[in-house]
C-alpha positions as CSV (number, residue, x, y, z in Angstrom):
1,M,0.0,0.0,0.0
2,N,1.4,3.4,-1.0
3,E,1.4,6.3,1.4
4,M,-2.0,8.1,1.4
5,I,-4.1,10.6,3.4
6,W,-7.7,9.4,3.5
7,D,-10.4,12.1,3.7
8,I,-13.5,10.1,4.9
9,K,-17.0,11.5,4.5
10,C,-20.2,9.8,5.4
11,N,-23.7,10.6,6.8
12,D,-23.2,8.8,10.1
13,L,-19.9,10.3,11.2
14,D,-18.1,13.7,11.1
15,R,-15.6,14.1,8.3
16,V,-12.2,12.7,9.4
17,S,-8.7,12.5,8.0
18,L,-6.4,9.5,8.4
19,N,-2.7,9.0,7.6
20,I,-2.4,5.7,5.8
21,G,0.6,3.5,5.0
22,H,1.4,-0.2,4.8
23,Y,1.4,-0.4,8.6
24,T,-1.0,2.3,10.0
25,S,-1.6,2.9,13.7
26,I,-4.4,4.9,15.3
27,Y,-3.8,5.7,19.0
28,N,-7.0,5.2,21.0
29,E,-8.4,8.4,22.6
30,H,-11.3,8.3,24.9
31,D,-13.1,11.3,23.3
32,T,-13.1,9.8,19.8
33,K,-15.0,6.6,18.6
34,E,-12.2,5.2,16.5
35,E,-14.0,1.9,16.3
36,D,-16.9,3.5,14.5
37,I,-14.6,5.1,11.9
38,L,-12.8,1.8,11.3
39,Q,-16.2,0.0,10.9
40,V,-17.1,2.5,8.2
41,I,-13.8,1.8,6.4
42,N,-14.3,-2.0,6.8
43,D,-17.9,-1.8,5.4
44,Y,-16.7,0.3,2.5
45,F,-14.1,-2.2,1.3
46,Q,-16.5,-5.2,0.8
47,K,-17.3,-7.0,-2.4
48,R,-20.9,-7.3,-1.4
49,N,-23.1,-5.0,0.6
50,S,-20.5,-2.2,0.5
51,N,-21.6,1.2,1.9
52,K,-20.1,2.8,-1.2
53,N,-23.2,4.8,-1.8
54,E,-23.1,6.5,1.6
55,V,-19.3,6.9,2.0
56,I,-16.6,8.7,0.1
57,I,-12.9,8.0,0.8
58,F,-10.7,10.5,-1.0
59,D,-6.9,10.3,-1.1
60,D,-5.8,13.9,-0.5
61,M,-2.2,13.1,-1.3
62,N,-2.8,11.6,-4.8
63,Q,-6.0,13.6,-5.4
64,E,-8.2,10.7,-6.3
65,T,-11.1,8.7,-4.9
66,V,-10.2,5.4,-3.3
67,S,-12.4,2.7,-5.0
68,Y,-14.3,0.3,-2.7
69,A,-12.8,-2.5,-4.9
70,S,-9.2,-1.5,-4.0
71,Y,-9.2,-3.8,-0.9
72,Q,-11.2,-6.5,0.8
73,S,-11.3,-5.6,4.5
74,W,-11.5,-7.8,7.6
75,I,-11.7,-6.7,11.2
76,L,-10.0,-8.9,13.8
77,N,-9.1,-8.9,17.5
78,H,-7.7,-11.6,19.8
79,E,-11.2,-12.8,20.7
80,L,-12.2,-13.3,17.0
81,V,-8.9,-15.1,16.3
82,E,-9.5,-17.4,19.2
83,R,-13.1,-18.2,18.0
84,E,-11.6,-19.6,14.8
85,H,-10.6,-22.7,16.8
86,G,-14.3,-23.5,16.9
87,L,-14.4,-24.1,13.1
88,A,-17.9,-22.5,12.8
89,S,-19.5,-22.6,9.3
90,N,-18.5,-19.0,8.7
91,A,-15.0,-19.2,10.2
92,I,-12.1,-18.3,7.9
93,L,-10.2,-21.5,9.0
94,T,-13.2,-23.5,7.9
95,K,-13.2,-21.9,4.5
96,K,-9.5,-22.7,4.2
97,I,-10.0,-26.3,5.1
98,L,-12.8,-26.7,2.6
99,R,-10.7,-25.0,0.0
100,N,-7.8,-27.4,0.6
101,L,-10.2,-30.4,0.5
102,G,-11.7,-29.2,-2.8
103,N,-8.3,-29.1,-4.4
104,H,-8.1,-32.9,-4.2
105,I,-10.0,-34.5,-7.0
106,E,-10.1,-37.9,-5.1
107,I,-12.0,-36.5,-2.1
108,G,-15.3,-37.4,-3.7
109,S,-14.2,-41.0,-4.0
110,Y,-13.2,-41.0,-0.3
111,F,-16.7,-39.7,0.7
112,N,-18.4,-42.3,-1.5
113,S,-16.4,-45.1,0.2
114,I,-17.3,-43.8,3.6
115,N,-21.0,-43.5,2.8
116,A,-20.9,-47.1,1.4
117,L,-19.4,-48.4,4.6
118,H,-22.0,-46.5,6.6
119,E,-24.8,-48.2,4.5
120,D,-23.2,-51.6,5.2
121,V,-23.2,-50.9,9.0
122,L,-26.8,-49.6,8.8
123,S,-27.8,-52.9,7.1
124,L,-26.7,-54.8,10.2
125,I,-29.5,-53.0,12.2
126,K,-32.9,-54.6,12.2
127,N,-35.3,-52.7,10.1
128,E,-38.2,-52.3,12.4
129,L,-37.4,-48.6,12.6
130,P,-37.8,-46.2,9.5
131,I,-34.2,-44.9,9.9
132,C,-31.6,-43.9,7.4
133,I,-28.0,-42.6,7.7
134,K,-27.0,-39.0,6.9
135,K,-24.6,-38.6,4.0
136,F,-21.0,-37.9,4.9
137,D,-19.8,-34.8,3.2
138,F,-17.5,-31.8,3.7
139,K,-19.6,-30.3,6.5
140,A,-19.8,-33.6,8.3
141,F,-16.1,-33.9,8.1
142,I,-15.5,-30.4,9.5
143,K,-17.7,-31.3,12.5
144,L,-15.3,-34.2,13.4
145,L,-12.3,-31.9,13.6
146,E,-10.8,-30.4,16.7
147,F,-7.6,-28.7,17.6
148,H,-5.0,-30.8,19.4
149,Y,-2.0,-28.8,20.5
150,E,1.1,-30.5,21.8
151,I,1.9,-29.4,25.4
152,C,5.6,-29.1,24.5
153,E,4.8,-26.3,22.0
154,D,3.4,-24.0,24.8
155,Y,0.0,-23.5,23.1
156,D,-1.6,-22.6,26.4
157,R,-0.1,-19.1,25.9
158,L,-2.2,-16.6,23.8
159,I,0.9,-15.2,22.0
160,V,1.8,-18.7,20.7
161,R,-1.7,-19.4,19.4
162,L,-1.9,-16.0,17.7
163,E,1.5,-16.4,16.0
164,K,0.3,-19.8,14.7
165,I,-3.2,-19.0,13.6
166,L,-3.1,-15.4,12.3
167,P,-0.7,-16.1,9.3
168,I,-3.0,-18.9,8.2
169,L,-6.1,-16.6,8.4
170,V,-4.3,-14.0,6.4
171,E,-3.3,-16.6,3.8
172,E,-6.9,-17.5,3.3
173,M,-8.0,-13.8,3.3
174,N,-5.5,-13.3,0.4
175,A,-7.0,-16.3,-1.5
176,I,-10.5,-15.0,-1.0
177,S,-9.7,-11.4,-1.9
178,G,-7.3,-12.0,-4.8
179,Q,-4.4,-10.6,-2.8
180,K,-6.3,-7.4,-1.9
181,T,-6.5,-7.9,1.9
182,L,-6.8,-5.0,4.2
183,L,-6.5,-6.1,7.9
184,I,-8.0,-3.9,10.6
185,Y,-6.9,-5.1,14.1
186,F,-8.4,-3.8,17.3
187,Y,-6.2,-3.6,20.4
188,P,-3.4,-6.0,19.6
189,E,-1.9,-5.4,23.0
190,A,-4.8,-7.0,24.9
191,N,-3.8,-9.7,27.4
192,L,-0.2,-9.6,26.2
193,S,2.8,-8.7,28.3
194,P,5.1,-5.9,27.0
195,K,7.6,-8.5,25.7
196,E,4.7,-10.4,24.0
197,Q,3.5,-7.2,22.5
198,V,6.8,-6.7,20.8
199,R,6.6,-10.3,19.5
200,F,3.1,-9.8,18.2
201,R,4.0,-6.5,16.5
202,K,6.7,-8.4,14.5
203,C,4.0,-11.0,13.7
204,L,1.7,-8.3,12.3
205,E,4.5,-6.8,10.2
206,N,5.5,-10.2,8.8
207,L,2.0,-10.7,7.4
208,A,2.9,-8.6,4.3
209,V,-0.6,-7.1,4.0
210,P,-1.7,-3.5,4.7
211,I,-2.7,-3.3,8.3
212,I,-4.5,-0.6,10.4
213,V,-4.2,-1.1,14.1
214,L,-6.2,0.6,16.8
215,T,-4.1,0.6,19.9
216,G,-3.4,2.1,23.3
217,S,0.2,0.8,23.4
218,M,3.4,2.4,22.3
219,H,4.5,-1.0,21.0
220,F,2.1,-0.9,18.2
221,L,2.6,2.6,16.9
222,S,3.9,3.0,13.4
223,N,7.6,3.7,13.1
224,E,6.7,6.3,10.5
225,L,5.3,9.6,11.7
226,E,3.3,9.9,8.5
227,H,1.5,6.6,9.2
228,N,0.5,7.5,12.8
229,N,-2.9,8.9,13.7
230,Y,-4.1,10.7,16.8
231,L,-7.7,11.9,16.7
232,R,-8.9,14.3,19.4
233,N,-12.6,15.1,19.4
234,G,-12.7,13.5,16.0
235,E,-10.0,15.7,14.5
236,Q,-6.6,14.6,13.2
237,M,-3.7,16.0,15.2
238,L,-0.8,14.7,13.2
239,T,-1.1,16.7,10.0
240,S,1.3,18.1,7.5
241,G,-0.2,21.5,8.3
242,F,0.9,21.2,12.0
243,I,4.4,20.1,11.0
244,N,4.7,23.1,8.6
245,Q,3.6,25.4,11.5
246,L,6.2,23.8,13.8
247,C,8.9,24.7,11.2
248,W,7.5,28.2,10.7
249,D,7.1,29.1,14.4
250,A,10.4,27.6,15.6
251,P,12.3,30.1,17.8
252,L,15.6,28.6,16.7
253,N,16.9,27.4,13.4
254,F,15.6,23.8,13.5
255,N,15.3,22.0,10.2
256,E,12.2,20.1,9.1
257,T,13.8,16.6,9.3
258,D,14.9,17.1,12.9
259,I,11.5,18.5,13.8
260,K,9.8,15.4,12.4
261,Q,12.2,13.1,14.1
262,S,11.6,14.9,17.4
263,L,7.8,14.8,17.1
264,N,7.9,11.1,16.2
265,K,10.1,10.4,19.2
266,F,7.7,12.3,21.4
267,V,4.7,10.4,20.2
268,H,6.3,7.1,20.8
269,L,7.7,8.0,24.2
270,Y,4.9,10.1,25.7
271,Q,1.6,9.5,24.0
272,E,0.5,7.2,26.8
273,K,1.1,10.0,29.3
274,L,-1.6,12.2,27.8
275,E,-4.5,10.8,29.8
276,L,-2.8,12.4,32.9
277,L,-1.9,15.9,33.8
278,P,1.8,15.5,32.9
279,T,4.6,17.7,34.1
280,V,7.2,18.7,31.5
281,T,10.8,19.1,32.7
282,N,14.2,19.8,31.2
283,Y,16.5,19.0,34.1
284,K,15.2,16.1,36.3
285,L,13.1,12.9,36.2
286,G,9.4,13.6,35.5
287,D,6.4,12.6,33.5
288,I,7.8,14.1,30.3
289,M,11.5,14.7,30.2
290,L,12.8,16.9,27.3
291,F,16.4,17.8,27.7
292,E,17.3,19.0,24.1
293,P,16.0,22.4,22.9
294,I,14.3,21.0,19.8
295,D,12.6,18.3,21.9
296,L,11.4,20.9,24.4
297,Y,10.0,23.1,21.7
298,V,8.3,20.3,19.7
299,G,6.9,18.6,22.8
300,I,5.4,21.7,24.4
301,T,4.0,22.9,21.1
302,Y,2.4,19.5,20.4
303,L,0.8,19.4,23.8
304,N,-0.7,22.8,23.2
305,H,-1.7,21.9,19.7
306,I,-3.8,18.9,20.9
307,G,-5.4,20.9,23.7
308,Q,-3.6,18.8,26.5
309,C,-3.4,20.4,29.9
310,F,0.2,20.2,31.3
311,E,2.5,21.8,33.8
312,L,6.0,23.1,33.4
313,D,9.0,22.6,35.6
314,I,11.7,24.3,33.6
315,K,15.2,25.4,34.4
316,Y,15.4,28.4,32.1
317,D,19.1,29.1,32.6
318,L,19.7,26.0,30.6
319,L,18.0,27.6,27.6
320,N,18.9,30.4,25.2
321,M,16.9,33.5,25.2
322,P,14.5,32.9,22.2
323,L,13.5,29.5,23.6
324,Q,13.1,30.9,27.1
325,K,10.7,33.5,25.8
326,Y,8.7,31.0,23.8
327,I,8.3,28.5,26.6
328,K,7.4,31.2,29.1
329,S,4.4,32.1,27.0
330,F,2.9,28.7,28.1
331,E,3.4,29.4,31.8
332,K,0.2,29.7,33.7
333,S,-0.5,33.2,34.9
């Protein structure tokens, strides 16, 4: 998937902008219903029953409408992946098994032989009762299957089951969609330790399909600033316009590349702190520690940009005069 900026318009939701890449992250914010936005996207990219008549997704970067046929979308979370073990009739794993069976031309002969044996066994029963035997077919075969994990492979751990099953699901998604899979994954950090979150992040990246994750964990944020999203009150905070303003308003001669790197670092380190009333400091341990002038400028400006309340604990004698003046403008009167 190429880098895009989706401008999404529909009747049920306010207009919203999303930064899109091959691996896209949306940081969960309590004031915004990101799940509703992603459901609209998922419903748009469907072969059947698409909401294409009620929704417009326009790529602002390339100045073109994104066709509903560009992708086939699926929404997953850990619970839905776990349900696949049940092999329900609509399960993706069930479809994969049936597809694999259908690729073997001799399968029909196997079923005929089984049905013939069933008839032979039935003939041994006295015929006082008007009974018959159900035909053995694909569906009957599926009902006989169950997962049997070896204890030595540690399948009692969620992370191990996810790493085993998810690539198989995506393989079938690609077969169904003709290699047009778009995977939307809700809260991949759920019930995983920090170390397991890092493992699962690698699992997601190795799937080689476009992914949009909704997360509250730093471990699942996109490495690229341009593919991260933070919506506050339904409005995108990470925009090219904001970055341009950062460059324009800088009290010192910071270049754009360094500003982007600083903002990306801030998002990865401190996005989780924004549900609190953080204290920003430049000389000691604290909620948000910004020791370099560019990081201090970018971090404070970003907090103000998103409307985040914060407190300052700054040693001004460590800063040059233009930066002192800029930061003091944020001091509470």
